[in-house]
VOTOR-832526 format. One record per residue (C-alpha): residue number from 0; x negated, y, z negated. Coordinates in steps of 0.05 Angstrom, whole numbers. Example, Ala and Ser with C-alpha at 12.3 -4.5 7.8 and 13.67 -1.06 7.14 Angstrom:
! VOTOR-832526
site num->0 xx->-246 yy->-90 zz->-156 .
site num->1 xx->-273 yy->-21 zz->-143 .
***
This chain:
! VOTOR-832526
site num->0 xx->-79 yy->134 zz->-620 .
site num->1 xx->-133 yy->80 zz->-629 .
site num->2 xx->-198 yy->92 zz->-667 .
site num->3 xx->-248 yy->83 zz->-619 .
site num->4 xx->-312 yy->83 zz->-674 .
site num->5 xx->-333 yy->34 zz->-706 .
site num->6 xx->-365 yy->8 zz->-765 .
site num->7 xx->-431 yy->3 zz->-739 .
site num->8 xx->-428 yy->83 zz->-709 .
site num->9 xx->-428 yy->66 zz->-634 .
site num->10 xx->-381 yy->100 zz->-594 .
site num->11 xx->-350 yy->65 zz->-544 .
site num->12 xx->-283 yy->64 zz->-505 .
site num->13 xx->-221 yy->34 zz->-534 .
site num->14 xx->-164 yy->20 zz->-471 .
site num->15 xx->-98 yy->-7 zz->-473 .
site num->16 xx->-98 yy->-74 zz->-435 .
site num->17 xx->-36 yy->-49 zz->-389 .
site num->18 xx->-85 yy->4 zz->-366 .
site num->19 xx->-105 yy->15 zz->-286 .
site num->20 xx->-178 yy->34 zz->-282 .
site num->21 xx->-198 yy->49 zz->-207 .
site num->22 xx->-262 yy->30 zz->-179 .
site num->23 xx->-325 yy->96 zz->-203 .
site num->24 xx->-275 yy->121 zz->-253 .
site num->25 xx->-325 yy->135 zz->-308 .
site num->26 xx->-313 yy->123 zz->-378 .
site num->27 xx->-365 yy->134 zz->-439 .
site num->28 xx->-361 yy->132 zz->-513 .
site num->29 xx->-305 yy->168 zz->-560 .
site num->30 xx->-252 yy->156 zz->-504 .
site num->31 xx->-177 yy->115 zz->-527 .
site num->32 xx->-132 yy->113 zz->-475 .
site num->33 xx->-52 yy->97 zz->-479 .
site num->34 xx->-9 yy->32 zz->-457 .
site num->35 xx->17 yy->59 zz->-387 .
site num->36 xx->-39 yy->101 zz->-368 .
site num->37 xx->-72 yy->106 zz->-296 .
site num->38 xx->-154 yy->136 zz->-283 .
site num->39 xx->-164 yy->141 zz->-216 .
site num->40 xx->-224 yy->133 zz->-168 .
site num->41 xx->-291 yy->172 zz->-191 .
site num->42 xx->-260 yy->208 zz->-250 .
site num->43 xx->-301 yy->214 zz->-315 .
site num->44 xx->-299 yy->216 zz->-381 .
site num->45 xx->-337 yy->241 zz->-422 .
site num->46 xx->-328 yy->232 zz->-504 .
site num->47 xx->-407 yy->249 zz->-534 .
site num->48 xx->-383 yy->304 zz->-567 .
site num->49 xx->-316 yy->282 zz->-583 .
site num->50 xx->-271 yy->243 zz->-586 .
site num->51 xx->-212 yy->241 zz->-518 .
site num->52 xx->-151 yy->218 zz->-524 .
site num->53 xx->-98 yy->201 zz->-470 .
site num->54 xx->-26 yy->193 zz->-482 .
site num->55 xx->22 yy->138 zz->-458 .
site num->56 xx->42 yy->138 zz->-375 .
site num->57 xx->-18 yy->188 zz->-368 .
site num->58 xx->-40 yy->190 zz->-288 .
site num->59 xx->-109 yy->222 zz->-292 .
site num->60 xx->-129 yy->220 zz->-218 .
site num->61 xx->-194 yy->221 zz->-169 .
site num->62 xx->-245 yy->258 zz->-186 .
site num->63 xx->-216 yy->295 zz->-262 .
site num->64 xx->-272 yy->307 zz->-298 .
site num->65 xx->-251 yy->301 zz->-377 .
site num->66 xx->-298 yy->317 zz->-427 .
site num->67 xx->-301 yy->344 zz->-514 .
site num->68 xx->-347 yy->401 zz->-535 .
site num->69 xx->-384 yy->397 zz->-601 .
site num->70 xx->-340 yy->367 zz->-639 .
site num->71 xx->-276 yy->393 zz->-607 .
site num->72 xx->-235 yy->327 zz->-580 .
site num->73 xx->-190 yy->336 zz->-511 .
site num->74 xx->-126 yy->311 zz->-526 .
site num->75 xx->-72 yy->293 zz->-467 .
site num->76 xx->-2 yy->277 zz->-490 .
site num->77 xx->40 yy->221 zz->-460 .
site num->78 xx->68 yy->237 zz->-393 .
site num->79 xx->5 yy->285 zz->-374 .
site num->80 xx->-20 yy->289 zz->-309 .
site num->81 xx->-79 yy->320 zz->-293 .
site num->82 xx->-92 yy->322 zz->-219 .
site num->83 xx->-146 yy->319 zz->-169 .
site num->84 xx->-208 yy->349 zz->-185 .
site num->85 xx->-190 yy->380 zz->-245 .
site num->86 xx->-240 yy->401 zz->-300 .
site num->87 xx->-207 yy->388 zz->-368 .
site num->88 xx->-255 yy->405 zz->-427 .
site num->89 xx->-234 yy->400 zz->-495 .
site num->90 xx->-169 yy->424 zz->-501 .
site num->91 xx->-104 yy->403 zz->-513 .
site num->92 xx->-51 yy->391 zz->-468 .
site num->93 xx->18 yy->366 zz->-498 .
site num->94 xx->66 yy->320 zz->-474 .
site num->95 xx->101 yy->322 zz->-399 .
site num->96 xx->54 yy->374 zz->-373 .
site num->97 xx->22 yy->370 zz->-299 .
site num->98 xx->-49 yy->400 zz->-291 .
site num->99 xx->-49 yy->429 zz->-207 .
site num->100 xx->-108 yy->408 zz->-170 .
site num->101 xx->-183 yy->441 zz->-176 .
site num->102 xx->-155 yy->474 zz->-233 .
site num->103 xx->-207 yy->485 zz->-302 .
site num->104 xx->-189 yy->484 zz->-373 .
site num->105 xx->-237 yy->514 zz->-428 .
site num->106 xx->-260 yy->495 zz->-488 .
site num->107 xx->-203 yy->506 zz->-548 .
site num->108 xx->-140 yy->526 zz->-496 .
site num->109 xx->-67 yy->492 zz->-515 .
site num->110 xx->-18 yy->478 zz->-458 .
site num->111 xx->54 yy->481 zz->-484 .
site num->112 xx->92 yy->421 zz->-463 .
site num->113 xx->140 yy->415 zz->-403 .
site num->114 xx->97 yy->464 zz->-370 .
site num->115 xx->55 yy->472 zz->-304 .
site num->116 xx->-10 yy->492 zz->-293 .
site num->117 xx->-11 yy->506 zz->-213 .
site num->118 xx->-70 yy->491 zz->-168 .
site num->119 xx->-132 yy->527 zz->-173 .
site num->120 xx->-116 yy->563 zz->-241 .
site num->121 xx->-166 yy->579 zz->-295 .
site num->122 xx->-149 yy->586 zz->-368 .
site num->123 xx->-204 yy->609 zz->-408 .
site num->124 xx->-235 yy->591 zz->-477 .
site num->125 xx->-184 yy->593 zz->-534 .
site num->126 xx->-118 yy->615 zz->-492 .
site num->127 xx->-47 yy->581 zz->-519 .
site num->128 xx->10 yy->571 zz->-470 .
site num->129 xx->92 yy->562 zz->-503 .
site num->130 xx->122 yy->512 zz->-479 .
site num->131 xx->170 yy->502 zz->-419 .
site num->132 xx->131 yy->555 zz->-380 .
site num->133 xx->94 yy->559 zz->-307 .
site num->134 xx->20 yy->568 zz->-306 .
site num->135 xx->-21 yy->608 zz->-263 .
site num->136 xx->-94 yy->648 zz->-235 .
site num->137 xx->-148 yy->657 zz->-254 .
site num->138 xx->-144 yy->681 zz->-315 .
site num->139 xx->-89 yy->636 zz->-325 .
site num->140 xx->-27 yy->678 zz->-345 .
site num->141 xx->50 yy->655 zz->-359 .
site num->142 xx->79 yy->670 zz->-295 .
site num->143 xx->154 yy->652 zz->-311 .
site num->144 xx->202 yy->604 zz->-348 .
site num->145 xx->209 yy->527 zz->-317 .
site num->146 xx->271 yy->510 zz->-270 .
site num->147 xx->301 yy->440 zz->-289 .
site num->148 xx->280 yy->426 zz->-223 .
site num->149 xx->218 yy->441 zz->-232 .
site num->150 xx->209 yy->406 zz->-296 .
site num->151 xx->232 yy->342 zz->-253 .
site num->152 xx->167 yy->349 zz->-219 .
site num->153 xx->126 yy->318 zz->-264 .
site num->154 xx->173 yy->260 zz->-285 .
site num->155 xx->160 yy->244 zz->-205 .
site num->156 xx->89 yy->245 zz->-207 .
site num->157 xx->92 yy->193 zz->-267 .
site num->158 xx->138 yy->134 zz->-237 .
site num->159 xx->105 yy->156 zz->-169 .
site num->160 xx->26 yy->143 zz->-197 .
site num->161 xx->56 yy->81 zz->-248 .
site num->162 xx->85 yy->45 zz->-185 .
site num->163 xx->15 yy->63 zz->-152 .
site num->164 xx->-19 yy->25 zz->-208 .
site num->165 xx->24 yy->-26 zz->-196 .
site num->166 xx->20 yy->-35 zz->-124 .
site num->167 xx->-78 yy->-33 zz->-139 .
site num->168 xx->-54 yy->-83 zz->-193 .
site num->169 xx->-25 yy->-134 zz->-156 .
site num->170 xx->-65 yy->-129 zz->-97 .
site num->171 xx->-8 yy->-97 zz->-51 .
site num->172 xx->-70 yy->-36 zz->-41 .
site num->173 xx->-141 yy->-63 zz->-18 .
site num->174 xx->-194 yy->-23 zz->10 .
site num->175 xx->-269 yy->-17 zz->25 .
site num->176 xx->-321 yy->16 zz->-31 .
site num->177 xx->-388 yy->39 zz->1 .
site num->178 xx->-457 yy->9 zz->-26 .
***
């Protein structure tokens, strides 16, 4: 992943030129965002206490908050969908994961690859989950292994958001922002 630090000690984002960033998104500090990713309306990434890494082809949807915590980074693998309103704090989300809307994932938690975290799920501090599972609840627990059909949901979301980003970048979708 890219290194957003400079020899001056300043922390600033490093964002691949292909990344779509929607109006109102806020990205500050030691954030790196890889090729093909998208950051949607009013999402906030604040990497002032540690790094945030966003992998290739991720979509960070509207009103998501991602924050590092006391030197612990937030690391998001490639092909991750983070649904509207989720809060991600200094954790590791491995590749090909779908995080449901309004979920909260706390510091030092880890979500295994190819998993789904259901909407409104609360993942407590230091909790680790294996790959290929459905995670739900407050507090979160493994419900069961994912089916092949469920594993395909995230791929569909990734492709949908890549196409939406392309449409916005091309001016095919426009709108009005309040003052």
